[in-house]
C-alpha positions as CSV (number, residue, x, y, z in Angstrom):
1,M,118.1,120.3,110.7
2,S,120.4,117.6,109.1
3,D,120.4,115.5,111.8
4,M,116.3,115.7,112.2
5,V,115.8,115.2,108.6
6,N,118.2,111.9,108.4
7,V,116.4,109.7,110.7
8,P,114.4,106.3,110.1
9,D,110.6,106.6,109.9
10,I,110.1,103.8,112.6
11,G,106.8,102.4,113.8
12,F,105.3,99.3,115.0
13,R,103.2,96.4,114.2
14,G,100.0,97.1,116.2
15,H,99.5,93.5,117.4
16,D,102.8,92.8,118.7
17,F,101.1,95.6,122.1
18,G,99.2,92.5,122.1
19,K,95.1,92.0,122.0
20,L,93.7,95.6,123.2
21,A,90.3,96.9,124.2
22,S,90.7,100.3,122.1
23,A,92.1,101.9,119.5
24,S,92.7,104.4,122.0
25,E,94.7,101.9,124.1
26,L,97.0,100.6,121.0
27,A,97.4,104.7,120.1
28,Q,99.0,105.1,124.0
29,R,101.3,101.8,123.6
30,A,102.7,103.5,120.1
31,K,103.3,106.8,121.6
32,D,104.8,105.6,125.2
33,A,107.0,103.8,122.8
34,L,107.8,106.6,120.7
35,E,106.3,109.8,120.6
36,N,104.9,110.7,116.8
37,S,105.5,107.5,115.4
38,C,103.0,105.2,113.1
39,I,101.7,101.8,112.9
40,Q,101.0,99.2,110.8
41,F,96.8,98.3,111.9
42,A,95.6,95.2,111.5
43,P,92.3,95.4,113.4
44,K,91.0,91.9,114.0
45,K,94.9,91.4,115.2
46,V,94.8,93.9,117.6
47,L,91.8,94.6,118.9
48,A,89.5,92.7,121.1
49,S,86.0,94.1,119.4
50,V,86.0,95.0,115.1
51,P,82.9,95.1,113.0
52,D,82.3,91.9,110.4
53,I,82.5,95.2,107.6
54,L,84.4,98.2,108.1
55,T,82.7,101.2,108.3
56,Q,83.1,104.6,107.8
57,E,82.4,105.7,111.7
58,W,84.2,103.1,112.6
59,A,87.0,103.9,110.8
60,E,86.6,107.9,111.4
61,D,86.3,106.6,115.3
62,C,89.5,104.4,115.2
63,E,91.7,107.8,113.3
64,K,90.4,110.3,115.6
65,A,91.6,107.9,118.8
66,F,95.1,107.9,116.6
67,S,95.7,111.6,116.0
68,E,94.7,112.5,119.6
69,K,97.9,110.8,120.1
70,N,99.8,112.0,117.4
71,I,100.2,108.8,116.0
72,R,99.2,107.8,112.1
73,V,98.1,104.7,110.7
74,A,101.0,104.2,108.3
75,V,99.7,100.5,107.0
76,L,96.5,98.6,106.7
77,G,97.2,95.2,107.2
78,C,94.6,92.9,105.8
79,Y,96.5,89.7,105.0
80,I,94.4,87.5,102.9
81,N,95.2,84.6,100.5
82,P,94.2,85.9,97.5
83,V,94.9,82.1,95.7
84,H,93.4,80.2,98.4
85,P,91.9,77.2,97.0
86,D,88.4,77.0,97.7
87,E,86.6,79.8,95.5
88,E,83.9,80.6,98.1
89,K,86.6,81.4,100.5
90,M,88.7,83.1,97.8
91,E,86.3,85.7,96.9
92,A,85.0,86.3,100.5
93,E,89.0,86.8,101.5
94,L,88.9,89.5,98.0
95,R,85.8,91.2,99.3
96,R,87.3,91.8,102.8
97,F,90.6,93.1,101.7
98,E,87.9,95.6,98.9
99,N,86.6,96.6,101.9
100,N,89.9,97.5,103.9
101,L,90.3,99.4,100.6
102,S,87.3,101.7,101.5
103,A,87.9,102.3,104.8
104,A,91.6,103.1,104.6
105,P,90.8,106.5,104.0
106,Y,89.1,107.4,107.1
107,L,92.0,105.9,108.9
108,K,93.8,108.6,106.9
109,A,96.1,105.0,105.8
110,K,97.7,105.5,102.6
111,I,99.1,101.8,102.1
112,V,96.6,98.7,102.6
113,A,98.9,95.5,102.3
114,T,98.7,91.7,102.4
115,E,101.3,89.1,101.7
116,T,100.6,86.9,98.3
117,G,98.8,83.3,99.5
118,S,99.2,79.8,98.7
119,R,97.0,76.8,97.1
120,N,97.6,75.1,100.3
121,A,94.3,76.8,102.5
122,N,96.5,77.1,105.7
123,N,98.9,79.3,103.5
124,T,101.9,76.8,103.5
125,H,104.1,75.8,100.9
126,N,103.1,74.1,97.9
127,P,104.8,73.8,94.8
128,E,101.4,74.8,92.7
129,N,102.3,78.1,93.6
130,W,105.3,78.6,91.8
131,T,102.8,77.5,88.9
132,E,101.8,80.2,85.6
133,K,98.5,79.0,86.5
134,T,98.6,80.6,90.0
135,F,100.7,83.4,88.8
136,S,97.8,84.5,86.4
137,L,95.3,83.6,89.0
138,F,97.1,85.8,91.5
139,V,97.4,88.8,88.8
140,K,93.9,88.5,87.8
141,N,92.9,89.1,91.3
142,L,95.4,92.0,91.8
143,E,93.8,93.4,88.5
144,R,90.2,93.8,90.5
145,L,91.9,94.7,94.0
146,L,94.0,97.2,92.4
147,K,90.8,99.0,90.5
148,K,89.2,99.3,94.0
149,A,92.9,100.5,95.3
150,E,93.0,103.4,92.8
151,E,89.1,104.4,93.5
152,N,89.8,105.3,97.0
153,K,93.0,106.5,96.3
154,T,95.2,104.1,98.2
155,I,98.1,102.0,97.7
156,L,98.1,98.3,97.2
157,A,101.1,97.0,98.9
158,I,102.0,92.9,98.5
159,E,104.8,91.8,100.5
160,A,107.0,88.5,98.7
161,V,107.7,85.3,101.4
162,S,110.2,83.4,100.5
163,Y,109.2,79.7,100.4
164,K,105.7,79.7,101.2
165,N,103.8,82.4,99.3
166,T,102.9,82.9,95.6
167,I,105.1,85.9,94.7
168,D,108.5,84.6,97.2
169,N,111.3,86.3,95.6
170,A,112.2,90.0,93.9
171,E,112.2,88.4,90.2
172,R,108.8,87.3,90.7
173,M,107.8,90.6,92.2
174,L,109.3,92.6,90.1
175,R,107.5,90.8,87.3
176,V,104.0,91.5,88.8
177,M,105.2,95.3,89.2
178,E,105.7,95.8,85.2
179,I,102.5,94.2,84.5
180,F,100.8,96.9,85.9
181,K,102.9,100.1,86.0
182,H,100.8,101.7,88.1
183,P,101.3,104.1,91.0
184,N,98.7,102.1,93.2
185,M,100.9,99.5,93.3
186,R,103.8,98.5,95.6
187,V,106.2,96.6,97.4
188,L,105.9,96.3,101.4
189,F,109.6,95.0,101.4
190,D,110.9,92.5,104.1
191,A,114.4,91.8,104.7
192,V,113.7,88.6,106.7
193,N,110.8,87.2,104.7
194,I,112.2,87.5,101.3
195,L,115.8,85.9,102.4
196,P,115.6,82.0,101.8
197,V,114.7,80.1,104.0
198,K,118.4,77.8,103.5
199,G,120.0,81.3,103.7
200,V,122.3,82.8,100.7
201,D,126.0,82.4,100.3
202,D,126.7,86.0,99.9
203,M,124.1,88.2,102.3
204,H,126.0,91.8,100.8
205,A,125.3,90.3,97.0
206,F,122.1,89.1,97.3
207,Y,120.5,92.2,99.3
208,D,122.2,94.5,97.1
209,E,120.5,92.6,93.9
210,T,117.3,92.0,95.5
211,V,116.5,96.1,96.9
212,S,118.2,97.5,93.6
213,M,115.4,95.4,91.7
214,L,112.2,96.7,93.9
215,A,113.7,99.8,95.4
216,P,111.8,102.2,92.9
217,Y,108.2,100.7,94.4
218,I,109.3,100.3,97.8
219,C,106.4,101.9,100.1
220,A,107.4,100.4,103.7
221,L,109.9,98.5,105.0
222,H,108.9,95.8,107.9
223,V,112.1,95.6,110.6
224,K,113.1,92.7,112.3
225,D,115.7,89.5,112.6
226,Y,115.9,85.8,112.1
227,V,118.1,83.2,113.8
228,W,118.8,79.6,112.3
229,Q,116.6,76.6,114.1
230,E,117.2,72.7,113.2
231,K,113.4,71.7,112.8
232,D,110.7,73.2,110.8
233,K,107.2,71.6,111.1
234,Q,105.4,73.4,108.6
235,I,108.4,72.4,105.6
236,P,109.0,69.3,107.1
237,E,110.4,68.0,103.7
238,L,113.6,70.2,103.8
239,E,116.8,69.1,106.1
240,G,118.0,72.2,108.1
241,P,119.0,74.2,109.9
242,F,116.3,76.8,108.6
243,K,115.7,80.4,108.9
244,L,113.3,81.2,111.7
245,G,112.7,85.2,110.8
246,E,110.5,85.8,113.9
247,I,113.0,87.5,116.3
248,P,112.8,91.5,117.1
249,V,115.1,93.9,115.3
250,G,118.7,93.8,117.1
251,E,118.7,90.2,118.6
252,G,119.4,88.0,115.3
253,L,122.2,87.9,112.7
254,M,120.5,90.4,110.2
255,P,123.5,92.7,109.3
256,W,120.9,95.5,110.1
257,T,123.4,98.4,109.1
258,D,124.3,97.2,105.5
259,I,120.8,96.7,105.1
260,F,120.0,100.3,106.3
261,A,123.2,101.4,103.7
262,L,121.4,99.2,100.7
263,Y,117.9,101.2,101.5
264,K,120.1,104.7,101.6
265,K,122.0,103.8,98.8
266,Y,118.9,102.9,96.4
267,N,117.0,105.7,97.9
268,C,114.0,104.1,99.9
269,D,114.8,104.4,103.3
270,K,112.2,107.3,103.6
271,V,109.3,105.4,104.3
272,P,107.8,103.8,107.5
273,M,109.9,101.4,108.9
274,L,107.7,99.1,111.0
275,L,109.4,96.9,113.6
276,E,107.8,93.1,113.4
277,N,108.0,90.7,116.4
278,F,108.9,93.0,119.1
279,N,108.9,92.4,122.7
280,P,107.3,95.3,124.3
281,V,109.7,95.0,127.5
282,T,112.9,95.0,125.1
283,L,110.9,98.0,122.8
284,Q,113.1,101.0,123.9
285,N,116.3,98.7,122.6
286,S,114.9,97.8,119.8
287,I,114.8,101.3,118.7
288,K,117.5,102.2,119.9
289,Y,119.2,99.9,117.7
290,V,117.5,100.6,114.5
291,K,118.2,104.4,115.2
292,E,121.8,103.4,115.8
293,S,122.0,101.2,113.1
294,Y,120.7,103.5,110.7
295,A,123.1,106.7,111.7
296,K,125.8,103.6,111.2
297,S,124.8,102.9,108.1
């Protein structure tokens, strides 16, 4: 029985399977990859046809398709720019997220997640992202979204991305969590995304501090990998090499056995671990790698 308990809750980012015709097809792809698994479901990224406003009927139809294959929606992905420089577009983004929070219960999704945006419309690096003015705007908009999350008994999860987003490191993330101190406000932790684009001198020390700081708030984990690249057109102001964090897990430089050990150490390893940027052709290798690395950790 202990062996059955001590396994990672592996899931998949749905749109890595490609653009699909229906929720049923997505459910079948996930089931074929791993029985009784879960997904991060970003409807417009994975399904060919999605209503502009997610309705109860639509969400219930999707949930039925997933449950028939014993697949659950661990995270409803609604990646918005909550600090968009255009106020009308920012309002539209916030309303879209509120709509997803309302639809989540009908998908039986406990979590709706987003990154934290940029003062650039294309969600790239802008020094204004780290000003108190932008932080205050972000917190104000989060407060609004949190009310809707609480109303729908759903968790609002935010994800930190180094260098480009308003919340780019553990310290700023912790500040947000401590401002709200609310059970419906949590962290979707991506170990690759939070790693500085130029890396760190001591990986273990960096992740030990980062995970220990955020562990009480982590509700889901992204699992992928990274390599180094010499150029990145999105950050021409810096000299390379840069982190390229869009690699299937096990095919890059991430010390995943050590990372899983830290998740266990700080008791945040029993949440959905969602594989990102996987290649459907090599997905079974990725799943095997995660299971073996987790067992060794």
